KELOFI-227382 format. One line per 4 residues: number of its first residue (from 1); their letters; for each residue x, z, y negated of N, C-alpha, C. Coordinates in steps of 0.001 Angstrom, whole numbers, plus 500000, padded with zeros to 6 digits. Example, Ala and Ser with C-alpha at 12.3 -4.5 7.8 and 13.67 -1.06 7.14 Angstrom:
% residues 2
1	as	513190/507800/505690/512300/507800/504500/513200/507800/503300  512850/507080/502250/513670/507140/501060/512900/507870/499970
END
This chain:
% residues 128
1	xxxx	500833/500000/501190/500000/500000/500000/500875/500000/498750  500270/499632/497640/501000/499617/496375/501469/501018/496009  500638/502004/496281/501012/503392/495988/502246/503803/496785  502248/503521/498071/503388/503866/498920/504665/503186/498469
5	xxxx	504569/501908/498152/505742/501157/497686/506248/501727/496362  505324/502069/495475/505720/502642/494182/506482/503948/494365  506016/504807/495269/506697/506078/495503/508053/505874/496181  508150/504901/497047/509447/504603/497670/510447/504173/496596
9	xxxx	510020/503279/495718/510901/502836/494631/511257/503996/493706  510293/504864/493444/510552/506049/492626/511639/506911/493264  511517/507161/494556/512512/507991/495253/513888/507341/495242  513934/506037/495393/515231/505362/495356/515859/505481/493972
13	xxxx	515040/505404/492927/515565/505555/491568/515968/507005/491287  515206/507941/491798/515482/509358/491555/516708/509847/492319  516959/509254/493472/518071/509684/494328/519030/508511/494546  519857/508193/493550/520712/507006/493629/521701/507029/494794
17	xxxx	522080/508210/495256/522997/508268/496400/522330/507703/497656  521039/507939/497812/520312/507374/498951/520061/505881/498733  519765/505521/497487/519577/504107/497162/520829/503312/497515  521988/503852/497193/523242/503156/497470/523452/502968/498970
21	xxxx	523169/504003/499758/523313/503887/501218/522369/502824/501771  521139/502795/501260/520177/501777/501709/520657/500383/501319  521133/500261/500098/521621/498965/499608/522753/498446/500481  523713/499310/500784/524850/498905/501618/524390/498519/503023
25	xxxx	523466/499287/503573/522960/499003/504911/522248/497646/504943  521426/497388/503949/520676/496129/503894/521616/494949/503649  522579/495106/502748/523542/494027/502491/524315/493668/503753  524680/494674/504526/525420/494424/505766/524576/493636/506764
29	xxxx	523307/493974/506861/522420/493274/507797/522134/491855/507310  521929/491695/506009/521607/490374/505469/522774/489398/505570  523972/489861/505311/525099/488929/505289/524896/487912/504185  524883/486625/504551/524703/485545/503573/523241/485171/503359
33	xxxx	522342/485778/504108/520919/485439/503985/520305/486088/502745  519171/485549/502340/518456/486060/501169/517289/486980/501530  516765/486840/502735/515572/487610/503106/515759/488307/504450  515049/489399/504599/515052/490143/505858/514094/489467/506834
37	xxxx	514412/489573/508098/513535/489097/509164/512959/490317/509874  511858/490129/510567/511214/491219/511299/512213/491918/512222  513053/491146/512868/514029/491683/513819/515076/492573/513136  515241/492413/511832/516233/493196/511096/515805/494644/510873
41	xxxx	514517/494916/510969/514026/496257/510647/514664/497336/511512  514941/497035/512754/515583/497995/513638/517057/498206/513334  517598/497380/512452/519024/497465/512112/519279/498224/510808  518218/498755/510220/518361/499494/508957/517761/500903/509113
45	xxxx	518326/501710/509999/517728/503022/510268/517735/503962/509065  518781/503934/508264/518813/504848/507113/517727/504482/506107  517550/503193/505876/516498/502740/504968/515132/503152/505496  514914/502984/506789/513639/503403/507387/513420/504904/507235
49	xxxx	514481/505692/507382/514349/507142/507211/514004/507490/505761  514573/506762/504805/514248/506992/503396/512792/506644/503105  512314/505565/503692/510913/505180/503516/510006/506267/504083  510309/506744/505276/509489/507797/505887/509512/509077/505057
53	xxxx	510673/509443/504545/510764/510669/503750/509966/510535/502466  509995/509365/501854/509181/509129/500669/507695/509250/501002  507283/508677/502130/505881/508758/502543/505490/510183/502934  506453/510963/503388/506164/512366/503709/505898/513155/502428
57	xxxx	506769/512988/501445/506631/513752/500205/505455/513259/499371  505243/511953/499354/504179/511347/498548/503278/510489/499440  502461/511105/500284/501630/510303/501194/500609/509459/500421  500494/508176/500750/499529/507316/500066/498084/507766/500294
61	xxxx	497833/508390/501427/496510/508934/501734/496697/510451/501840  496400/511199/500770/496694/512635/500789/495767/513473/501658  494636/512920/502042/493715/513668/502889/492688/512754/503527  492106/513220/504610/491059/512465/505301/489956/513434/505710
65	xxxx	488783/512898/505943/487658/513697/506430/486953/512917/507532  486476/513647/508510/485757/513028/509627/484567/513902/510002  483491/513257/510408/482318/513943/510921/482482/514053/512433  482376/515269/512962/482520/515463/514408/481316/514898/515148
69	xxxx	481577/514047/516113/480504/513525/516965/480143/514518/518058  481145/515254/518495/480963/516234/519566/481460/517589/519079  480950/518665/519643/481480/519975/519262/482925/520122/519743  483679/520935/519029/485066/521215/519397/485170/522713/519660
73	xxxx	485703/523067/520823/485919/524472/521154/487415/524721/521261  487874/525743/520550/489288/526092/520546/489612/527030/521692  490894/527181/521974/491357/528001/523097/490905/529452/522986  490653/529924/521753/490247/531324/521577/488735/531515/521606
77	xxxx	487997/530447/521906/486550/530540/522026/485781/530143/520784  486433/530081/519640/485735/529631/518434/485392/528157/518580  484329/527739/517909/483943/526329/518024/483421/525807/516695  483438/524494/516600/482885/523785/515450/481796/522870/515996
81	xxxx	480583/522969/515478/479495/522164/516036/479586/520680/515660  478987/519851/516496/478873/518420/516196/478155/518267/514862  478514/517232/514125/477894/516983/512834/478605/517651/511668  479621/518459/511955/480378/519133/510900/481393/518168/510296
85	xxxx	481481/518168/508975/482489/517373/508287/483779/518192/508252  484848/517638/508804/486136/518322/508877/487121/517584/507976  487761/518319/507081/488753/517736/506182/490157/518105/506619  491074/517193/506417/492466/517398/506807/493357/516980/505639
89	xxxx	494210/517884/505191/495120/517592/504086/496460/517102/504631  496667/515805/504557/497945/515233/504979/499054/515745/504063  498735/515883/502793/499704/516417/501836/500199/517788/502292  499284/518662/502694/499668/520010/503144/500437/519968/504458
93	xxxx	500047/519093/505368/500770/518960/506640/502221/518576/506370  502417/517643/505450/503764/517163/505140/504593/518173/504345  503961/519205/503823/504674/520239/503058/504727/521569/503810  504329/521584/505070/504276/522811/505862/505693/523312/506158
97	xxxx	506095/524460/505586/507459/524954/505810/507723/525401/507248  506678/525594/508029/506884/525923/509447/507367/524700/510225  507109/523521/509687/507503/522267/510340/508687/521624/509621  508655/521668/508296/509643/520969/507477/510477/521980/506700
101	xxxx	511724/522135/507056/512616/523021/506311/512809/522463/504909  512713/523324/503909/512810/522900/502502/511929/521673/502256  510614/521817/502397/509726/520652/502365/509713/519870/501056  510143/520482/499959/510147/519773/498670/511420/518961/498449
105	xxxx	512402/519119/499321/513688/518430/499177/513616/517056/499842  514115/516034/499152/514178/514683/499717/515363/514620/500671  515068/514590/501961/516112/514595/502990/515752/513601/504095  516200/512357/503977/515876/511339/504982/516347/511691/506389
109	xxxx	517357/512532/506504/517885/512869/507831/516894/513667/508672  515787/514096/508081/514715/514728/508866/514218/513771/509951  514401/512478/509706/513839/511459/510587/514859/510832/511529  516006/511475/511704/516914/510998/512751/516220/511204/514090
113	xxxx	516574/510432/515095/515952/510633/516414/516100/512072/516916  517246/512681/516653/517476/514059/517110/516530/515036/516419  516360/514889/515117/515483/515795/514368/514011/515526/514640  513662/514300/514931/512267/513953/515196/511824/514349/516598
117	xxxx	512772/514441/517518/512436/514683/518928/511681/515985/519147  512007/517014/518396/511385/518321/518605/510184/518581/517708  509804/517611/516912/508690/517776/515983/507409/517240/516615  506304/517914/516362/505012/517476/516892/504702/516064/516385
121	xxxx	504091/515268/517222/503811/513868/516864/502846/513736/515685  502079/514776/515388/501148/514717/514261/501667/515440/513019  502944/515791/513012/503517/516448/511836/503756/515450/510707  503830/514169/511041/504049/513112/510051/502981/512052/510250
125	xxxx	502018/512016/509331/500907/511061/509427/500661/510429/508049  501566/509562/507602/501464/509057/506236/500243/508193/505952  499696/507558/506970/498556/506667/506734/497295/507127/507440  497221/508398/507750/496042/509003/508394/495829/508401/509747
END
């Protein structure tokens, strides 16, 4: 989305040291070419981590709501009846200090394979 792209560009401008690493990585992959190819995306891991970190800090969709079709019962016996509107703050999930150490700090290395391996699959949901 335009919002997501704008925040990515903002982060690159705000953190020039990360911008420089992305620039060098992309230049190396491009070589003499002018444009990236789909196959190149897997060759720019640092840039991808910067994009993810930007989307974590500034999610384009800050929250979602869903109407429950079926009741939900939790492990402790509490339940939510069908027909209840449930809201979820993606912004809050992405800022949860129990999941993200120093959640306000721009740190693309959160998304290395090693750091991502132990994180719940729903801890990062930039597009709902």
